C-alpha positions in Angstrom: 12.3 -13.3 17.2 10.9 -15.5 19.0 11.1 -16.0 22.9 9.0 -19.2 24.4 7.4 -19.5 28.4 9.2 -21.9 29.6 4.7 -23.1 30.5 3.8 -24.9 26.9 0.5 -22.8 27.7 1.4 -19.3 27.4 1.8 -17.5 24.3 5.3 -17.7 22.4 6.8 -13.9 23.1 7.2 -12.1 18.7 9.9 -9.5 19.7 11.8 -7.1 16.5 15.6 -6.6 16.8 16.0 -3.1 16.2 19.1 -2.0 15.0 21.8 -0.5 17.3 23.8 0.9 14.8 22.7 2.4 11.3 23.5 0.7 8.3 24.5 1.7 4.8 22.7 0.7 1.7 23.9 -0.8 -0.9 23.1 1.3 -4.4 21.7 -1.2 -7.0 22.7 0.0 -10.1 20.1 1.8 -12.9 17.9 -1.1 -14.4 18.1 -1.6 -18.4 14.1 -1.8 -17.7 12.0 -0.9 -15.1 8.8 -2.3 -14.6 5.5 -0.4 -13.0 1.8 -1.3 -12.1 -0.9 0.7 -12.8 -4.2 -0.8 -10.2 -6.7 0.4 -13.2 -7.9 -3.1 -15.3 -6.3 -3.2 -19.2 -8.7 -2.7 -21.2 -8.6 -2.5 -25.2 -11.8 -0.9 -25.5 -9.9 1.7 -24.3 -8.1 4.8 -25.9 -4.8 4.1 -23.9 -2.5 7.3 -22.8 0.1 5.6 -23.2 1.4 3.2 -26.3 5.2 1.2 -27.1 7.4 3.6 -27.9 6.4 7.1 -26.0 8.5 8.3 -24.6 8.5 9.3 -20.1 10.3 11.6 -18.3 11.9 10.8 -15.0 9.3 11.9 -12.5 6.3 12.5 -15.1 2.5 11.3 -13.9 1.2 8.7 -16.2 -2.0 8.1 -17.0 -3.7 5.2 -18.0 -6.8 6.2 -19.8 -7.6 10.1 -19.9 -10.3 9.3 -18.2 -8.8 7.8 -15.7 -7.4 9.4 -12.1 -5.4 6.5 -11.3 -1.7 7.2 -11.9 1.9 5.9 -11.0 5.1 8.7 -11.2 7.7 7.2 -14.0 11.0 6.3 -12.0 13.4 7.0 -15.1 13.6 8.5 -18.0 13.3 6.3 -21.0 10.6 4.8 -24.1 7.4 2.6 -23.4 7.4 -1.2 -24.0 5.2 -2.5 -23.7 1.6 -2.4 -22.1 0.2 -6.1 -20.7 -2.3 -7.6 -18.4 -1.2 -8.5 -15.0 -2.6 -10.2 -11.8 -2.3 -9.0 -8.9 -3.3 -11.4 -6.0 -6.6 -13.1 -5.1 -6.6 -12.6 -8.9 -7.0 -9.4 -9.6 -6.6 -7.5 -13.2 -4.0 -5.4 -12.9 -1.8 -3.2 -15.5 1.9 -3.6 -15.5 3.5 -1.2 -18.5 7.6 -1.3 -19.1 9.6 1.2 -20.2 13.2 0.7 -21.6 15.5 2.7 -19.3 17.8 5.6 -21.8 20.9 7.0 -20.8 21.1 9.9 -20.3 17.9 10.9 -17.9 15.7 14.3 -18.5 13.8 15.1 -15.5 9.7 16.2 -15.7 9.0 19.9 -14.5 5.4 18.8 -13.8 5.6 18.9 -9.9 8.3 21.8 -10.3 5.9 24.1 -11.3 3.6 23.6 -7.8 6.2 22.6 -5.5 5.9 26.1 -4.1 2.9 25.1 -2.9 2.4 23.1 -0.1 -0.7 21.7 0.0 -2.7 18.6 0.8 -4.4 18.4 -2.9 -1.2 18.7 -4.2 0.1 15.7 -2.7 -2.6 14.1 -3.5 -2.4 15.0 -7.5 2.1 14.1 -7.6 3.3 12.7 -4.4 0.0 9.5 -3.8 3.2 7.2 -4.7 5.9 8.4 -3.0 8.6 5.7 -1.3 7.1 4.8 1.2 3.7 5.2 0.3 1.6 7.9 1.9 -1.9 7.7 2.3 -2.2 10.9 0.4 -5.1 10.3 -1.8 -6.8 9.1 1.1 -6.5 12.5 3.2 -7.3 14.6 0.2 -11.0 13.1 0.6 -13.1 16.3 1.3 -14.7 13.8 3.9 -11.7 13.1 6.2 -10.4 15.0 8.5 -7.1 14.4 9.8 -6.2 15.9 13.7 -3.2 13.3 14.4 0.1 12.5 12.2 1.7 9.3 13.2 5.3 8.3 11.9 6.2 5.4 12.6 9.7 4.8 12.8 9.6 0.8 14.0 9.1 -1.4 10.8 5.7 -2.9 10.9 7.2 -6.7 10.3 9.5 -8.9 11.6 13.8 -9.0 10.9 12.5 -5.3 8.5 14.8 -2.4 9.4 14.4 -0.2 6.4 12.2 3.0 8.6 14.6 1.9 11.5 17.5 3.2 9.8 15.4 5.9 8.4 15.3 7.4 11.1 18.6 6.7 12.3 20.5 8.3 9.0 17.8 11.0 8.5 16.7 12.6 11.4 16.8 16.0 9.6 14.8 15.6 7.1 12.1 14.0 9.0 11.5 16.9 10.6 10.8 18.6 7.8 9.0 16.4 6.0 6.8 16.9 9.8 6.5 20.3 9.6 5.3 19.9 5.3 2.7 17.5 6.5 0.9 19.2 9.9 0.7 22.6 7.4 -1.1 20.8 4.6 -3.6 18.8 6.9 -3.4 21.5 9.7 -3.2 18.2 12.1 -2.8 19.3 15.4 -1.0 16.9 16.7 1.8 14.7 15.7 3.3 11.4 17.2 6.3 10.3 16.8 6.5 6.2 17.3 9.7 4.1 18.1 10.9 1.6 20.6 13.4 2.2 23.4 16.7 1.7 21.5 16.2 4.0 18.7 14.8 6.7 21.1 18.7 8.3 21.5 19.0 8.0 17.7 15.3 10.3 16.8 15.6 13.2 19.6 16.1 15.3 17.1 13.5 14.7 15.8 11.3 15.9 18.3 13.0 18.8 19.4 12.9 20.0 16.0 9.4 19.6 15.2 7.6 20.1 18.2 6.5 16.8 18.1 6.2 13.7 20.6 7.9 11.1 20.8 6.0 7.8 22.1 7.1 4.3 23.2 5.9 2.1 21.9 7.0 -2.2 23.2 9.3 -4.2 20.8 6.7 -6.9 20.5 5.6 -7.6 17.8 2.9 -6.6 16.6 2.9 -3.1 18.4 4.7 -1.3 15.4 0.9 -2.2 13.0 -1.2 1.1 12.7 -4.3 -1.1 14.8 -1.8 -1.5 17.9 -0.1 2.4 18.1 -3.9 3.5 17.8 -5.0 1.4 21.2 -1.8 0.8 23.2 -0.4 5.2 22.2 -3.3 7.0 21.6 -6.4 5.1 23.6 -8.3 4.9 20.5 -10.3 1.2 19.0 -10.4 1.5 15.4 -14.5 0.0 14.9 -14.7 -3.2 12.4 -14.5 -1.9 9.2 -13.3 0.9 9.5 -9.2 3.0 9.0 -7.6 4.8 10.6 -8.3 7.9 8.8 -12.2 7.9 9.4 -10.8 8.2 13.2 -8.7 11.3 12.2 -5.7 9.7 12.5 -2.7 9.4 9.3 -0.3 6.7 9.6 3.1 7.5 7.2 6.6 5.9 7.6 9.6 7.6 8.4 11.0 7.3 5.3 7.7 8.8 3.4 7.9 11.6 6.0 11.4 12.3 5.1 10.6 12.2 0.5 8.0 14.1 1.3 10.8 17.1 2.3 13.1 16.3 0.3 10.3 16.3 -3.0 8.9 20.3 -1.7 12.5 22.0 -1.0 14.0 20.2 -4.7 11.0 20.3 -6.8 11.7 16.4 -7.6 10.3 13.5 -7.0 12.1 11.4 -4.8 12.4 7.8 -7.2 14.8 5.2 -5.1 13.2 3.1 -2.8 15.2 1.4 0.2 14.1 -2.0 1.1 15.9 -4.9 3.3 16.8 -8.4 1.7 16.9 -11.0 3.9 18.5 -13.3 2.5 18.5 -17.3 3.1 20.4 -17.6 6.1 18.3 -14.3 7.8 20.8 -12.7 7.8 19.9 -8.9 6.2 21.3 -5.5 4.2 19.5 -3.3 2.9 20.2 -1.6 -0.4 18.4 1.2 -2.7 18.1 1.2 -5.8 15.2 2.9 -9.1 11.1 1.7 -8.3 10.5 -0.9 -11.0 13.7 -2.4 -10.8 13.3 -6.3 -11.1 14.3 -8.1 -8.4 16.6 -9.9 -9.9 19.4 -7.5 -10.5 18.8 -7.0 -6.3 19.5 -10.6 -6.1 22.7 -10.4 -8.3 24.2 -7.5 -6.5 23.5 -9.2 -3.0 24.9 -12.8 -4.0 21.3 -14.5 -4.0 21.5 -17.6 -5.9 17.7 -19.7 -6.9 17.8 -22.9 -7.3 14.5 -24.7 -7.9 11.4 -24.4 -4.7 13.5 -21.8 -3.6 10.0 -18.5 -2.2 10.8 -14.8 -2.6 8.9 -13.5 -0.4 7.9 -9.7 -0.6 7.6 -8.3 2.5 8.3 -9.8 5.9 8.4 -13.5 7.6 4.4 -12.5 8.9 3.2 -10.7 6.0 5.1 -11.0 3.3 3.3 -12.2 1.1 5.0 -15.3 -1.8 5.9 -14.0 -5.4 6.3 -16.1 -8.9 9.5 -14.1 -10.1 12.6 -12.8 -10.0 11.6 -10.3 -12.8 9.9 -8.5 -10.0 8.6 -4.6 -9.4 10.0 -3.4 -6.9 7.2 -0.6 -5.7 7.1 2.5 -3.7 5.4 0.2 -0.6 8.4 -2.3 -1.3 9.9 -2.0 2.6 11.2 -6.3 2.5 12.2 -9.2 0.6 12.7 -12.2 1.8 14.2 -15.5 -0.2 13.7 -18.3 1.5 15.6 -21.8 0.6 13.7 -24.8 -0.4 14.2 -27.3 2.2 13.2 -24.1 5.1 9.9 -23.8 3.2 6.6 -24.9 5.6 4.5 -25.7 3.5 1.1 -25.5 4.2 -2.0 -28.2 4.2 -5.2 -29.2 3.9 -5.3 -30.7 7.2 -8.5 -30.1 9.0 -8.4 -27.6 12.5 -7.6 -30.0 15.8 -9.7 -26.8 17.8 -5.7 -26.3 19.7 -7.1 -23.1 20.2 -3.0 -21.7 20.0 -4.7 -19.1 17.3 -6.6 -17.8 19.3 -4.6 -17.5 22.1 -2.3 -15.7 20.2 -5.4 -13.4 18.6 -4.4 -9.6 19.6 -7.7 -8.2 18.9 -9.2 -11.8 20.5 -10.8 -13.1 17.4 -12.7 -16.4 17.4 -10.2 -17.6 14.7 -10.2 -20.7 14.6 -14.7 -20.2 13.9 -13.3 -17.8 11.8 -11.4 -20.1 9.0 -13.7 -22.3 9.2 -16.3 -20.3 7.7 -13.5 -18.5 4.8 -12.2 -22.0 4.0 -15.8 -21.8 3.1 -16.2 -18.9 1.0 -19.1 -17.6 3.2 -17.7 -14.7 3.9 -20.7 -12.7 4.8 -21.2 -14.8 8.0 -17.6 -14.4 8.8 -17.7 -11.2 8.8 -21.5 -10.7 10.4 -20.9 -12.9 13.3 -17.4 -13.9 13.4 -15.4 -10.5 13.8 -13.8 -10.6 10.2 -12.6 -6.8 10.0 -11.5 -6.8 13.5 -8.1 -9.2 12.5 -5.7 -6.6 11.9 -3.7 -8.8 9.5 -0.9 -9.3 11.8 0.0 -13.0 10.9 0.2 -15.0 13.8 -2.5 -17.4 13.6 -0.6 -19.1 10.9 2.2 -19.1 12.2 1.4 -21.0 15.5 -0.6 -23.4 13.7 0.3 -26.8 13.5 -2.4 -27.5 10.8 0.0 -25.4 8.4 -4.1 -23.4 7.9 -3.1 -20.8 6.1 -5.2 -18.0 8.1 -4.0 -15.2 7.1 -4.4 -15.7 3.5 -8.0 -17.2 3.5 -8.9 -14.0 5.9 -6.8 -11.6 3.2 -9.5 -13.5 0.1 -12.4 -13.1 2.2 -11.7 -9.1 2.6 -10.7 -8.4 -0.8 -13.8 -11.0 -1.4 -15.6 -8.9 0.1 -14.6 -5.7 -1.5 -15.3 -6.9 -4.2 -19.3 -7.5 -4.1 -19.6 -4.1 -2.6 -18.0 -2.3 -4.9 -19.8 -4.1 -8.0 -22.9 -2.9 -6.5 -23.7 0.3 -7.8 -27.3 2.0 -7.6 -28.8 1.8 -11.0 -31.2 4.5 -12.5 -34.4 3.7 -13.6 -34.8 5.7 -16.7 -38.5 7.9 -17.2 -41.1 6.0 -18.3 -43.2 8.9 -20.1 -46.7 9.0 -19.8 -50.4 11.6 -21.1 -49.1 14.0 -18.2 -46.0 14.2 -18.9 -46.4 15.9 -22.2 -45.4 20.0 -22.2 -46.4 23.1 -23.4 -43.8 23.3 -26.6 -44.4 19.5 -27.1 -47.5 20.2 -27.9 -46.2 23.8 -30.0 -43.7 21.2 -32.0 -46.8 19.0 -33.1 -49.0 22.0 -34.5 -46.4 23.3 -35.7 -45.3 20.1 -38.3 -48.8 19.3 -38.7 -49.5 23.2 -40.1 -46.0 22.7 -42.1 -48.1 19.3 -43.9 -51.0 21.3 -44.7 -49.0 24.1 -46.2 -47.0 21.4 -48.1 -50.4 19.8 -49.1 -52.1 22.8 -50.5 -48.8 23.8 -52.3 -48.9 20.4 -54.0 
């Protein structure tokens, strides 16, 4: 929802729409084929651990190559049908794994064998891809020391109601999940961040687990982690740093509830709750297995795609367009939005007119009008060093208000991606040791003498 001031110079307010009452999610049937994405690129020179025809079970840990640390959890039982290259955002090379789903489901016992040990290491080894996408792998880094856990009950984007509904319907599971998170991370403080309208429904969370409930504003983007860090915890995340670097871990309400379910049942949850935003901006909740193609969801929700309609993975402010309805639901998919072709706002290469709207609305006080110029020109280092690239919290407000329709948000995301890619490619090269006469060892000299003696003996025998 947008609230504009009567005075033109005042910036508009963007307000979340909290749920007044719980919504019953529509259950999506098991897909016939599930698709999963590895962050790891497909290299044909490597020996793959997964090949067409291989059988997999629900909850089984899957790795692409034997020496890889990257893994995914199979959400279904069936046989691998294909392993292929996949191009992600900004041309990133990834790998797509397709599974033909079997009629009878079998549960893998790998996690159940270790679920009795509530540890961060076990969570990082098996629960990194839980619904809600918890940051267990980053927290398992020995350099990270978590003192505060923040559970967010308000979704990070507008029109999305996934976590709000979880707060209203799974209060006890969230409380138990928080207790488990405190035990494995040894965090001193736990905070549940909620908008005012959800305080009554979520009152049991604080009472049951001894956590502290903090009220956050309904103004967008108050639910984003950098905003919560500043407004709730009184900490400003330095440019280039993360909240984990400052000892704070963020979990969604869905992730906290799934942590409880995983350790209590010994089975890894594989069903994702997400908000479907229709063309008329009405919304409904669905529950689908991870890996389910969006095509199946649209069919149940009565959504028909026409030529030039746009599919957006995520919400209207920070979501990204995808090119096919065969794209699968992932553990991080909180929403999918469909825009009618007539409502699609096209971007343009029209130059910046220096109106200042992006600067006025930026919650991080970044000189956006200058930053985007260097991002457009691919001068990413200058954008980072001189115009606060890494201070951007990626809320998307600048793009929304730009009268020139410049895709500022996407330019900034691309700049951060290219900078991270360049830094990852810079690896220290170890120089090979150079042998010198002084490097000759006594052992090497003895071997040379022995070889000379053996040659002399052979000549004498001859």
